[in-house]
C-alpha beads as a LAMMPS data file, in Angstrom:
LAMMPS data file: protein, C-alpha beads

119 atoms
118 bonds

1 atom types
1 bond types

-500.0 500.0 xlo xhi
-500.0 500.0 ylo yhi
-500.0 500.0 zlo zhi

Masses

1 110.0

Atoms # bond

1 1 1 203.921 -88.460 -242.391
2 1 1 201.437 -90.462 -244.301
3 1 1 201.894 -94.221 -244.697
4 1 1 200.555 -93.719 -248.558
5 1 1 202.777 -95.303 -251.296
6 1 1 205.004 -96.634 -248.620
7 1 1 206.719 -99.772 -249.661
8 1 1 208.697 -100.865 -246.457
9 1 1 207.594 -101.394 -243.136
10 1 1 210.145 -99.965 -240.757
11 1 1 208.936 -101.436 -237.534
12 1 1 211.021 -98.076 -236.017
13 1 1 214.382 -99.572 -237.011
14 1 1 216.962 -98.211 -239.096
15 1 1 217.658 -100.193 -242.644
16 1 1 220.378 -102.572 -241.299
17 1 1 218.590 -103.431 -237.976
18 1 1 215.289 -103.882 -240.180
19 1 1 217.044 -106.256 -242.332
20 1 1 218.164 -108.278 -239.676
21 1 1 214.683 -108.489 -237.972
22 1 1 213.192 -110.003 -241.437
23 1 1 216.365 -112.218 -242.026
24 1 1 216.260 -113.622 -238.553
25 1 1 212.412 -114.501 -238.640
26 1 1 212.839 -116.381 -241.982
27 1 1 215.566 -118.447 -240.415
28 1 1 213.502 -119.218 -237.628
29 1 1 210.760 -119.883 -240.030
30 1 1 212.680 -122.568 -242.364
31 1 1 214.589 -123.697 -239.229
32 1 1 210.671 -124.655 -237.171
33 1 1 208.494 -124.411 -239.884
34 1 1 206.183 -122.198 -237.787
35 1 1 206.635 -119.213 -235.842
36 1 1 204.277 -116.777 -233.985
37 1 1 204.625 -113.109 -234.085
38 1 1 203.240 -109.828 -234.224
39 1 1 200.981 -109.568 -237.528
40 1 1 202.678 -106.833 -239.059
41 1 1 206.083 -109.216 -238.836
42 1 1 204.717 -111.915 -240.003
43 1 1 203.295 -110.092 -242.471
44 1 1 206.858 -108.757 -243.659
45 1 1 208.848 -111.638 -242.966
46 1 1 205.935 -113.339 -245.188
47 1 1 206.959 -111.182 -248.319
48 1 1 210.754 -112.603 -248.060
49 1 1 209.678 -116.299 -247.128
50 1 1 208.344 -116.395 -249.953
51 1 1 210.344 -114.767 -252.390
52 1 1 212.744 -116.990 -251.152
53 1 1 211.060 -120.023 -251.901
54 1 1 210.275 -119.065 -255.284
55 1 1 213.749 -118.865 -255.830
56 1 1 214.616 -121.599 -254.212
57 1 1 212.591 -123.545 -256.641
58 1 1 215.143 -122.692 -259.314
59 1 1 217.062 -124.950 -257.662
60 1 1 220.529 -123.208 -259.355
61 1 1 223.991 -121.934 -257.672
62 1 1 222.748 -118.222 -258.532
63 1 1 219.537 -118.513 -256.794
64 1 1 221.654 -120.657 -253.820
65 1 1 223.900 -117.552 -253.567
66 1 1 220.675 -114.654 -253.781
67 1 1 219.482 -116.851 -250.826
68 1 1 222.051 -116.950 -248.576
69 1 1 222.552 -113.501 -249.008
70 1 1 219.264 -112.572 -248.175
71 1 1 219.085 -114.462 -244.528
72 1 1 222.799 -112.922 -244.009
73 1 1 225.336 -115.875 -245.056
74 1 1 223.124 -118.169 -243.792
75 1 1 224.368 -121.196 -245.376
76 1 1 222.742 -123.823 -244.301
77 1 1 218.645 -122.366 -244.131
78 1 1 219.224 -121.750 -247.747
79 1 1 220.252 -125.109 -248.617
80 1 1 217.673 -126.367 -247.040
81 1 1 214.872 -124.007 -248.638
82 1 1 216.396 -125.446 -251.580
83 1 1 216.910 -128.889 -250.837
84 1 1 213.555 -129.522 -247.994
85 1 1 211.298 -127.035 -248.716
86 1 1 210.761 -125.318 -252.517
87 1 1 210.556 -129.462 -253.752
88 1 1 207.230 -129.279 -252.042
89 1 1 206.363 -126.572 -253.555
90 1 1 206.709 -127.603 -257.297
91 1 1 203.128 -127.611 -258.505
92 1 1 202.050 -124.271 -256.402
93 1 1 202.322 -120.905 -257.932
94 1 1 202.613 -118.967 -254.701
95 1 1 201.138 -118.732 -251.440
96 1 1 203.515 -120.987 -249.642
97 1 1 202.592 -119.745 -245.852
98 1 1 199.514 -119.075 -244.295
99 1 1 199.021 -116.663 -241.326
100 1 1 196.905 -117.257 -238.122
101 1 1 195.627 -114.923 -236.065
102 1 1 196.106 -115.586 -232.659
103 1 1 194.111 -112.788 -230.439
104 1 1 195.996 -109.984 -228.752
105 1 1 199.187 -110.204 -226.383
106 1 1 198.418 -109.115 -222.958
107 1 1 201.485 -106.762 -222.332
108 1 1 200.761 -104.178 -225.257
109 1 1 198.020 -105.010 -226.729
110 1 1 199.889 -106.040 -230.071
111 1 1 198.144 -108.201 -232.952
112 1 1 200.013 -111.702 -232.692
113 1 1 199.489 -114.309 -235.643
114 1 1 201.250 -117.787 -236.456
115 1 1 203.108 -117.754 -239.666
116 1 1 203.742 -121.075 -241.331
117 1 1 204.337 -123.104 -243.904
118 1 1 201.152 -124.155 -246.318
119 1 1 202.002 -128.042 -246.817

Bonds

1 1 1 2
2 1 2 3
3 1 3 4
4 1 4 5
5 1 5 6
6 1 6 7
7 1 7 8
8 1 8 9
9 1 9 10
10 1 10 11
11 1 11 12
12 1 12 13
13 1 13 14
14 1 14 15
15 1 15 16
16 1 16 17
17 1 17 18
18 1 18 19
19 1 19 20
20 1 20 21
21 1 21 22
22 1 22 23
23 1 23 24
24 1 24 25
25 1 25 26
26 1 26 27
27 1 27 28
28 1 28 29
29 1 29 30
30 1 30 31
31 1 31 32
32 1 32 33
33 1 33 34
34 1 34 35
35 1 35 36
36 1 36 37
37 1 37 38
38 1 38 39
39 1 39 40
40 1 40 41
41 1 41 42
42 1 42 43
43 1 43 44
44 1 44 45
45 1 45 46
46 1 46 47
47 1 47 48
48 1 48 49
49 1 49 50
50 1 50 51
51 1 51 52
52 1 52 53
53 1 53 54
54 1 54 55
55 1 55 56
56 1 56 57
57 1 57 58
58 1 58 59
59 1 59 60
60 1 60 61
61 1 61 62
62 1 62 63
63 1 63 64
64 1 64 65
65 1 65 66
66 1 66 67
67 1 67 68
68 1 68 69
69 1 69 70
70 1 70 71
71 1 71 72
72 1 72 73
73 1 73 74
74 1 74 75
75 1 75 76
76 1 76 77
77 1 77 78
78 1 78 79
79 1 79 80
80 1 80 81
81 1 81 82
82 1 82 83
83 1 83 84
84 1 84 85
85 1 85 86
86 1 86 87
87 1 87 88
88 1 88 89
89 1 89 90
90 1 90 91
91 1 91 92
92 1 92 93
93 1 93 94
94 1 94 95
95 1 95 96
96 1 96 97
97 1 97 98
98 1 98 99
99 1 99 100
100 1 100 101
101 1 101 102
102 1 102 103
103 1 103 104
104 1 104 105
105 1 105 106
106 1 106 107
107 1 107 108
108 1 108 109
109 1 109 110
110 1 110 111
111 1 111 112
112 1 112 113
113 1 113 114
114 1 114 115
115 1 115 116
116 1 116 117
117 1 117 118
118 1 118 119
């Protein structure tokens, strides 16, 4: 199967497992501020995290509900995006995270990366 025009990385998981994987990665990023994961997962988690921070910059009730839904009902982390993370980026138009490549994992030679918020 060709990867041309493929919009979503499947990570060898069905829809619900993939959604949980991404949401869990975003929640970890919000809690700690940086996570170490594979490069492909980091890229996908970054896509979702950037969208959530952009939503959080609006700061209204609707954006809180949308963020909470994307984080699978995790209200504490949703509030943290709106109250703590989004205000740091009020003057920035995107690019809230950075990916730093960390080399190859010993066990399976997967490329590893560090994903963190910029400011």
